[in-house]
TORNU-539827 format. One record per residue (C-alpha): x, y, z. Coordinates in nm, 4 decimals. Each point is the difference from the previous one (the first is absolute). Example, Ala and Ser with C-alpha at 12.3 -4.5 7.8 and 13.67 -1.06 7.14 Angstrom:
     east    north       up
   1.2300  -0.4500   0.7800
   0.1370   0.3440  -0.0660
This chain:
     east    north       up
  10.2951  14.7958  25.6518
   0.3537   0.0504  -0.1312
   0.1614  -0.2290  -0.2580
   0.3482   0.0133  -0.1482
   0.0820  -0.1421  -0.3445
   0.3458   0.0251  -0.1551
   0.0682   0.1229  -0.3520
   0.2962   0.1484  -0.1823
   0.0957   0.3238  -0.1774
   0.2600   0.0420  -0.2750
   0.2590   0.2763   0.0247
   0.2287  -0.0099  -0.3046
   0.0845  -0.3695  -0.0268
  -0.0197  -0.0613   0.3744
  -0.3095  -0.0842   0.2042
  -0.1218   0.1138   0.3405
  -0.2461  -0.1904   0.2184
  -0.3263   0.1907   0.0480
  -0.2322  -0.0639   0.2946
  -0.3634   0.0457  -0.0979
  -0.1974   0.0730   0.3163
  -0.3801  -0.0253  -0.0225
  -0.2215   0.1278   0.2812
  -0.3804  -0.0179  -0.0021
  -0.1881   0.2060   0.2590
  -0.3295   0.1801   0.0651
  -0.1247   0.2441  -0.2611
  -0.0009   0.0080  -0.3770
   0.2897   0.0795  -0.2319
   0.2985  -0.1308  -0.1915
   0.3352   0.1607   0.0794
   0.3201  -0.1077  -0.1775
   0.3214   0.1614   0.1293
   0.3747  -0.0511  -0.0388
   0.0761   0.1933  -0.3222
  -0.1886  -0.2232  -0.2485
  -0.0171   0.0959  -0.3683
  -0.3186   0.0190  -0.2095
   0.0078  -0.3701  -0.0927
  -0.0056  -0.0927   0.3711
  -0.2693   0.2555   0.0814
  -0.2220  -0.1552  -0.2661
   0.0472  -0.3466   0.1513
  -0.3141   0.0314   0.2157
  -0.2168  -0.0237  -0.3136
   0.1789  -0.3103  -0.1275
  -0.0006  -0.1600   0.3454
  -0.3703   0.0686   0.0615
  -0.0986  -0.1545  -0.3356
   0.2336  -0.3006   0.0398
  -0.1313  -0.0799   0.3501
  -0.3624   0.0504  -0.1039
   0.0390  -0.2382  -0.2933
   0.1333  -0.2701   0.2339
  -0.2549   0.0085   0.2788
   0.1641   0.2625   0.2224
  -0.0544   0.3718   0.0431
   0.1862   0.2976   0.1345
  -0.1486   0.0777   0.3460
  -0.1892   0.3284   0.0324
   0.2243   0.1303   0.2792
   0.2955   0.2321   0.0334
   0.2952  -0.1751  -0.1698
   0.3439   0.1478   0.0544
   0.2914  -0.1415  -0.1974
   0.3565   0.1081   0.0702
   0.2940  -0.0990  -0.2211
   0.3115   0.0165   0.2151
   0.2555   0.1472  -0.0125
  -0.2369   0.2901  -0.0595
   0.2654   0.2407  -0.1339
   0.0908  -0.2162  -0.3033
  -0.1946   0.0311  -0.3253
  -0.1822  -0.3117  -0.1130
  -0.1165  -0.0583  -0.3543
  -0.1822  -0.2534  -0.2131
  -0.2966  -0.2319   0.0257
   0.1897  -0.2907   0.1582
  -0.1352   0.0864   0.3478
  -0.3593  -0.1000  -0.0889
   0.0340  -0.3527   0.1349
   0.1625   0.0766   0.3392
  -0.2447   0.2872   0.0630
  -0.2977  -0.2230  -0.0847
   0.1248  -0.2761   0.2322
   0.0585   0.2531   0.2782
  -0.3591   0.1264  -0.0334
  -0.1477  -0.3523   0.0076
   0.2031  -0.1026   0.3057
  -0.0701   0.3232   0.1901
  -0.3711  -0.0313  -0.0764
  -0.0030  -0.3581   0.1316
  -0.1057  -0.1420  -0.3375
   0.2870  -0.2505   0.0109
   0.2000  -0.1336   0.2927
   0.3415   0.1465   0.0725
   0.2460  -0.2275  -0.1841
   0.2669  -0.1408   0.2308
   0.2729   0.0526  -0.2644
  -0.1044   0.3470  -0.1125
   0.3131   0.1606   0.1434
   0.2214  -0.2469  -0.1893
  -0.0994   0.1136  -0.3474
   0.0407   0.3012  -0.2253
  -0.3188   0.0268  -0.2065
  -0.0359   0.2010  -0.3213
  -0.2381   0.0020  -0.2958
  -0.2371   0.2125  -0.2057
  -0.3682  -0.0933   0.0130
  -0.2356  -0.0282  -0.2948
  -0.3644   0.0819   0.0671
  -0.0787  -0.3733   0.0079
   0.2740  -0.0670   0.2583
   0.2618  -0.1281  -0.2448
   0.3659   0.0834   0.0672
   0.1834   0.2048  -0.2610
   0.3832   0.0023  -0.0301
   0.2029   0.2792   0.1587
   0.3436   0.1554  -0.0545
   0.3192  -0.0360   0.2051
  -0.0635  -0.3491   0.1366
   0.3640  -0.1129   0.0060
   0.1230   0.2860   0.2247
  -0.3035  -0.0664   0.2235
   0.0960  -0.3672   0.0332
   0.3640   0.0817   0.0808
  -0.1072   0.2474   0.2687
  -0.2562  -0.2409   0.1478
   0.2660  -0.2691   0.0376
   0.2520   0.2441   0.1482
  -0.2612   0.1239   0.2518
  -0.0693  -0.3554   0.1191
  -0.3425  -0.0557  -0.1561
  -0.1011  -0.3572  -0.0670
  -0.1585   0.0583  -0.3378
  -0.1658   0.2142  -0.2603
  -0.3578  -0.0107  -0.1306
  -0.0329   0.1429  -0.3500
  -0.1987  -0.0200  -0.3242
   0.0798  -0.3197  -0.1881
   0.1532   0.1925  -0.2910
   0.2754   0.1307   0.2337
   0.0715  -0.3231   0.1868
   0.2900  -0.1329  -0.2086
   0.1771   0.3349   0.0125
  -0.0123   0.0026   0.3824
   0.0890  -0.3708   0.0223
   0.3501   0.0838  -0.1244
   0.0819   0.1044   0.3583
   0.1078  -0.2986   0.2076
  -0.1171  -0.0504   0.3591
  -0.3458   0.1472  -0.0610
  -0.3353  -0.1719  -0.0498
  -0.1751   0.1615  -0.2962
  -0.3697  -0.0606  -0.0613
  -0.1457   0.1082  -0.3333
  -0.3800   0.0252   0.0091
  -0.2730   0.1033  -0.2423
  -0.2770   0.1317   0.2256
  -0.0591   0.1716   0.3340
  -0.2140  -0.2943   0.1185
   0.3041  -0.2293  -0.0434
   0.2039   0.2334   0.2205
  -0.2741   0.0016   0.2665
  -0.0317  -0.3805  -0.0077
   0.3757  -0.0545   0.0351
   0.0466   0.2551   0.2797
  -0.2996  -0.1402   0.1908
   0.1246  -0.3578  -0.0375
  -0.2912  -0.1171  -0.2140
   0.2294  -0.0789  -0.2935
   0.3617  -0.0975  -0.0551
   0.2255   0.1233  -0.2791
   0.3476  -0.1051  -0.1085
   0.2661   0.2681  -0.0290
   0.1356   0.0645  -0.3481
   0.3274  -0.1736  -0.0915
   0.2383   0.1100  -0.2748
   0.2595  -0.2139  -0.1815
   0.2883   0.2470  -0.0188
   0.2363  -0.2333  -0.1896
  -0.2529  -0.0579  -0.2773
  -0.0742   0.3702  -0.0134
   0.3660   0.0985  -0.0415
   0.0499  -0.2710  -0.2613
  -0.2338   0.1885  -0.2310
   0.2280   0.3029  -0.0288
   0.2517  -0.1803  -0.2196
  -0.2375  -0.0150  -0.2958
   0.0008   0.2725  -0.2689
  -0.1684  -0.1764  -0.2922
  -0.0948   0.3103  -0.2007
   0.3023   0.2264   0.0508
   0.3333  -0.1596  -0.0880
   0.3199   0.1447  -0.1398
   0.0123  -0.2845  -0.2521
  -0.2694   0.1909  -0.1945
   0.2340   0.2950  -0.0572
   0.1881  -0.0165  -0.3294
   0.3417   0.1619  -0.0084
   0.0737   0.2807   0.2483
   0.2707  -0.2046   0.1728
   0.1734   0.3086   0.1422
  -0.3310   0.1234   0.1458
  -0.0681  -0.3411   0.1544
   0.3433   0.0240   0.1590
  -0.0963   0.3366   0.1505
  -0.3268  -0.1420   0.1314
   0.1911  -0.2878   0.1586
   0.2394   0.2418   0.1712
  -0.2911   0.2146   0.1187
  -0.1796  -0.3039   0.1439
   0.3153  -0.1360   0.1646
   0.0728   0.3234   0.1854
  -0.3494   0.1510   0.0316
   0.1068   0.2967  -0.2152
  -0.2267   0.2611  -0.1563
   0.0136   0.0001  -0.3814
  -0.1226   0.2180  -0.2858
  -0.0390  -0.1247  -0.3582
   0.0329   0.2570  -0.2797
  -0.1099  -0.0989  -0.3495
  -0.2419   0.0593  -0.2881
  -0.3527  -0.1430  -0.0119
  -0.0122  -0.3749  -0.0594
   0.3537  -0.0708   0.1155
  -0.1212  -0.2234   0.2862
   0.0297   0.2244   0.3066
  -0.3375  -0.0914   0.1504
   0.0389  -0.3677  -0.0916
   0.3321  -0.0161   0.1839
  -0.1275   0.1909   0.3046
  -0.3029  -0.2259   0.0449
   0.2246  -0.3054   0.0091
   0.2287   0.1327   0.2723
  -0.2005  -0.1600   0.2874
   0.0596  -0.3420  -0.1579
   0.3731   0.0220   0.0804
  -0.0234   0.1582   0.3446
   0.0747  -0.2243   0.3020
  -0.3005  -0.1610   0.1734
  -0.1453   0.1988   0.2893
   0.0925  -0.1018   0.3524
  -0.2741  -0.0399   0.2612
   0.1045   0.3284   0.1593
  -0.0231   0.1853  -0.3322
  -0.3323  -0.1641  -0.0746
  -0.1475   0.1072   0.3328
   0.1296   0.3570  -0.0408
  -0.1514   0.0230  -0.3477
  -0.3285  -0.1613   0.1030
  -0.0384   0.2492   0.2861
   0.0104   0.2906  -0.2437
  -0.2388  -0.1644  -0.2463
  -0.2291  -0.0964   0.2870
  -0.0294   0.3601   0.1198
  -0.0778   0.1067  -0.3582
  -0.2582  -0.2785  -0.0381
   0.1882  -0.1629  -0.2872
   0.0733  -0.3466   0.1380
  -0.1434  -0.2633  -0.2294
   0.0035  -0.3762  -0.0337
   0.1344  -0.1911   0.2983
   0.0670   0.2945   0.2269
   0.3780   0.0261  -0.0357
   0.1956   0.1896  -0.2651
   0.2607  -0.2524  -0.1162
   0.0852   0.1469  -0.3414
   0.2092   0.3140  -0.0096
  -0.2303   0.2927  -0.0863
   0.0173   0.1558  -0.3452
  -0.1761   0.3359  -0.0094
  -0.0350   0.1992  -0.3204
  -0.1964   0.3235   0.0590
  -0.1181   0.2172  -0.2892
   0.1856   0.3252  -0.0637
  -0.3071   0.2028   0.1074
   0.0467  -0.1161   0.3618
  -0.0091   0.2670   0.2739
   0.2548   0.0647   0.2764
  -0.2259  -0.1522   0.2653
  -0.0740  -0.3120  -0.2044
   0.3728  -0.0545  -0.0556
   0.1438   0.0594   0.3481
  -0.3149  -0.0439   0.2113
  -0.2047   0.2391   0.2085
  -0.3544   0.1241   0.0450
  -0.1941   0.1065   0.3091
   0.0587  -0.3489   0.1380
   0.3390  -0.0724  -0.1604
  -0.0001  -0.3062  -0.2230
   0.3026  -0.1590  -0.1695
   0.0742   0.1134  -0.3549
   0.1474  -0.1847  -0.2975
   0.3574   0.0227   0.1254
  -0.0955  -0.1724   0.3265
  -0.2140  -0.2570  -0.1827
   0.3210  -0.0744  -0.1965
   0.1925  -0.0756   0.3218
   0.2336  -0.2988  -0.0533
  -0.0963   0.0035  -0.3676
   0.0130   0.2123  -0.3140
  -0.1468   0.3420  -0.0833
  -0.0105   0.0437  -0.3777
  -0.0436   0.3534  -0.1356
  -0.0568  -0.0257  -0.3744
   0.0712   0.3143  -0.2070
   0.1640   0.1778   0.2935
   0.0020   0.3547  -0.1478
  -0.3788  -0.0149  -0.0406
  -0.0435  -0.0023   0.3794
  -0.0455   0.3396   0.1619
   0.3316   0.1327   0.1243
  -0.1304   0.0703   0.3513
  -0.1286  -0.3604   0.0187
   0.3437  -0.1367  -0.0850
   0.1756   0.2319   0.2426
  -0.1911  -0.1365   0.2993
   0.1763  -0.3332  -0.0601
   0.3427   0.1394   0.0750
  -0.0156  -0.0422   0.3771
  -0.1630  -0.3486  -0.0053
   0.2583  -0.1228  -0.2520
   0.2772   0.1063   0.2383
  -0.1540  -0.0908   0.3366
  -0.2154  -0.2960  -0.1164
  -0.2812   0.1316   0.2168
  -0.2881   0.2444  -0.0456
  -0.0894   0.2369   0.2824
  -0.3469   0.1580  -0.0172
  -0.0568   0.2745   0.2564
  -0.3297   0.1425   0.1129
  -0.0802   0.2578   0.2704
  -0.0464  -0.2564   0.2774
   0.1948  -0.3030  -0.1160
   0.2681  -0.1374  -0.2316
  -0.0178  -0.3286  -0.1908
   0.2942  -0.1923  -0.1471
  -0.0398  -0.2452  -0.2866
   0.2942  -0.2120  -0.1201
   0.0881   0.0438  -0.3669
   0.3048  -0.2092  -0.0843
  -0.0627  -0.0639  -0.3684
   0.1876  -0.0300  -0.3274
  -0.0799   0.2896  -0.2318
  -0.0142  -0.1038  -0.3649
  -0.0682   0.2882  -0.2388
  -0.0159   0.0297  -0.3757
   0.0049   0.2965  -0.2332
   0.0343   0.0962  -0.3639
   0.3251   0.1791  -0.0883
  -0.1867   0.2988  -0.1460
  -0.3512   0.1450  -0.0372
  -0.0283  -0.1695  -0.3405
   0.0959  -0.3306   0.1575
   0.3257  -0.0693  -0.1828
   0.3724   0.0566   0.0365
   0.1162   0.3022  -0.2003
   0.2479  -0.2037  -0.2056
  -0.0860   0.1040  -0.3555
  -0.1879  -0.3202  -0.0828
  -0.3078   0.0605   0.2146
  -0.3411   0.0629  -0.1594
  -0.0586   0.2877   0.2455
   0.2648   0.2503   0.1098
  -0.0068   0.2777   0.2563
   0.2068   0.3107   0.0528
   0.2558   0.0025   0.2836
  -0.2180   0.2508   0.1861
  -0.3042  -0.2284  -0.0222
   0.2001  -0.2980   0.1205
   0.1501   0.1980   0.2886
  -0.3443   0.1219   0.1039
  -0.1289  -0.3576  -0.0117
   0.2858  -0.1369   0.2101
  -0.0232   0.2862   0.2506
  -0.3352  -0.1390   0.1178
   0.2119  -0.2415   0.2048
   0.2199   0.1717   0.2575
   0.3672  -0.0765   0.0456
  -0.0400  -0.0958   0.3680
  -0.2613  -0.2604  -0.0952
   0.2199  -0.1470  -0.2745
   0.2885  -0.0101   0.2489
  -0.2066  -0.2409   0.2083
  -0.0329  -0.2424  -0.2917
   0.3002  -0.2326  -0.0029
  -0.0167  -0.1314  -0.3565
  -0.0760   0.2017  -0.3177
  -0.0045  -0.2127  -0.3153
  -0.0896   0.0672  -0.3621
  -0.2347  -0.2503  -0.1660
   0.0322  -0.0220  -0.3781
  -0.2579  -0.1591  -0.2317
   0.0466  -0.3731  -0.0591
   0.1198  -0.0843  -0.3547
  -0.2214  -0.2180  -0.2169
   0.2540  -0.2832   0.0085
  -0.0348  -0.0222   0.3790
  -0.3789   0.0316  -0.0010
  -0.0419  -0.2793  -0.2548
   0.2141  -0.2537   0.1874
  -0.1934  -0.3050   0.1149
   0.2316  -0.0800   0.2881
  -0.1109   0.1418   0.3331
   0.2229   0.2090   0.2229
   0.1287  -0.0947   0.3433
  -0.2853  -0.0859   0.2382
  -0.0739   0.2034   0.3104
   0.0614  -0.3059   0.2209
   0.3689  -0.0216  -0.0917
   0.0506   0.3761   0.0373
  -0.1758  -0.0160   0.3354
   0.2468  -0.2619   0.1248
   0.2914   0.2373  -0.0603
  -0.1901   0.2867   0.1617
  -0.0774  -0.2106   0.3087
   0.3635  -0.1082   0.0256
   0.1128   0.3636  -0.0026
  -0.2651   0.0936   0.2572
   0.1234  -0.2804   0.2294
   0.3474   0.1533  -0.0107
  -0.1520   0.3355   0.1000
  -0.2048  -0.1541   0.2821
   0.3186  -0.1382   0.1545
   0.1876   0.3278  -0.0567
  -0.2660   0.2123   0.1677
  -0.1060  -0.2470   0.2696
   0.1250   0.2350   0.2741
  -0.1906   0.3007  -0.1356
  -0.3639   0.0452   0.0984
  -0.1281   0.2116  -0.2907
   0.2288  -0.1165  -0.2818
  -0.0863  -0.3215  -0.1859
   0.1274   0.0540  -0.3559
   0.2456   0.2263  -0.1811
  -0.2396   0.2781  -0.0970
  -0.0662   0.0641   0.3707
   0.3672   0.0528   0.0886
   0.0851   0.3088   0.2024
   0.3108   0.2115  -0.0553
   0.1757  -0.1928   0.2754
  -0.0920  -0.3317  -0.1660
   0.1346   0.1248  -0.3335
   0.3353   0.0903   0.1559
   0.0191  -0.3433   0.1647
  -0.1179  -0.2257  -0.2826
   0.0910   0.1908  -0.3181
   0.3749   0.0429   0.0363
   0.1761   0.0670  -0.3339
   0.3535  -0.0488  -0.1278
   0.1927   0.2924  -0.1525
  -0.1017  -0.0779  -0.3594
  -0.3702  -0.0136   0.0885
   0.0281   0.3210   0.1994
   0.1676   0.1794  -0.2915
  -0.2701  -0.1211  -0.2408
  -0.2783   0.1198   0.2265
   0.1713   0.3380   0.0528
   0.0247   0.0447  -0.3770
  -0.3725  -0.0786  -0.0394
  -0.0935   0.2362   0.2824
   0.1973   0.2874  -0.1537
  -0.1192  -0.0609  -0.3546
  -0.3671  -0.0541   0.0778
  -0.0068   0.2473   0.2911
  -0.1717  -0.2549   0.2215
  -0.1382   0.0812   0.3448
   0.1061  -0.1669   0.3233
  -0.3259  -0.1952  -0.0076
   0.0780  -0.1292  -0.3517
   0.3444  -0.1039   0.1277
  -0.1671  -0.2121   0.2684
  -0.2436  -0.1501  -0.2531
   0.2830  -0.1083  -0.2288
   0.1758  -0.1743   0.2872
  -0.3203  -0.1746   0.1080
  -0.0623  -0.1302  -0.3527
   0.3672  -0.1053  -0.0261
  -0.0387  -0.1954   0.3223
  -0.3010  -0.1832  -0.1449
   0.1832  -0.0831  -0.3239
   0.2830  -0.1459   0.2073
  -0.2480  -0.2020   0.2076
  -0.1530  -0.1505  -0.3149
   0.3507  -0.1135  -0.0962
   0.0722  -0.1245   0.3522
   0.2894   0.2456   0.0387
   0.0815   0.1363   0.3446
   0.1884   0.3125  -0.1156
  -0.0997   0.2564  -0.2598
   0.2002  -0.0108  -0.3224
   0.0454   0.2564  -0.2759
  -0.2469  -0.1723  -0.2341
  -0.2689   0.0120   0.2717
   0.0434   0.3771   0.0313
   0.0113   0.0432  -0.3789
  -0.3265  -0.1896  -0.0518
  -0.1746   0.1976   0.2754
   0.1134   0.3295  -0.1555
  -0.1553  -0.1079  -0.3316
  -0.3360  -0.0185   0.1744
  -0.0141   0.3779   0.0566
  -0.1297   0.0966  -0.3473
  -0.1834   0.3122   0.1109
   0.3174   0.1389   0.1560
   0.1810  -0.0026  -0.3351
   0.0145   0.3234  -0.1956
  -0.1762  -0.0333  -0.3343
  -0.1508  -0.3385   0.0790
  -0.2976   0.0945  -0.2192
   0.2268   0.0042  -0.3031
């Protein structure tokens, strides 16, 4: 007898419907075909034990299981449940459910028949809805993640016997419902990370506000203890709330990586802070079955690289293309996978190997050659892709000892959101541009027009600092954001002048 059960396979952050065909005929054997990986090949042991522990058994006949399309690689243990159901139905152990063709069914089986959570549930749910399926049957731990998709009945269950009872009509279950408004309301709270905790550093807070308003990359250069990490960790508290579209995009990536927690939807902008020992693959993604790396897990959020020169140079260099294209392409012999990676890069570094500016008052000094060797760990093309370079000086005792708190993140966030609204209207006719940092060369020419005085100032800075064409574009993008924060439609000289100040690493002798 032939039975068909529908499952799903993940390819990048997209899903494909898989038809699991189970045929039981004369003879003895167990044949699993359709390019399964080792985890799927081992499923017969898990399935046999799970069925045996619940009053069923795998029939002693020739069982042939095909996973179609047969030329696409399948991976993971999530096919345990649909394969087990296909065997039971084909063997006549349970009646053929009337709604079997209406559901995509996925889940890993424990030896006692319990359902374990699986990865990539959100892309599976989106594909199931788009393909016209009525619903999705999943482990309970994945149910809220899949329930984000509207127009789909999602059933989260704990055990294979519950699945059998529901499909055979012996039991009734209610689909999972999710309160999206309540869920999105939670993203406005940042109780532990607030800019009001930061004493002094008003000019650096201004830079962080500009970076947040325009989505600009920023690097903080300063000695140990000057507050670089403290400032970076508070950046998400002033970023605009995520839209539903951004939340779904981000959740898809985290779902594929198996990192969705809580209520199944990522509503806070990600903040990823990998250690400097990270490898190329862990940063950009990859592997035999390509998985998203840190830069994709930072999509629509912040990637913080603390002590930037301590990262391996080849690791940093692989970021150059994603920073420009906002997408990671991982190619293998038979396929190519694309992961989105539109993130804000926030980096920090000491000004020298000893950690201090070479200004004559530092407890540790370094020779010019040592400082040049230290700085050369970061390539010029990578620095060109960072819009804002700012020096962070230690906070004086008078500022540290003040009892009054600084400006709260909530008030800064209001100004950032106001500037982002201006950008949303400006770029409403452009598909891939949503804020100033994403502007193309054509957008810059259209929206960053300068008067003669501003043009002369920028030409002087370009000649003196020997800036690249990419740095020229970055200055104009930052100038546009400064103008947006002030509600100004046209760029003025003081906007250009402030943006030029935020190119510290382009200045000759910036180390003192």
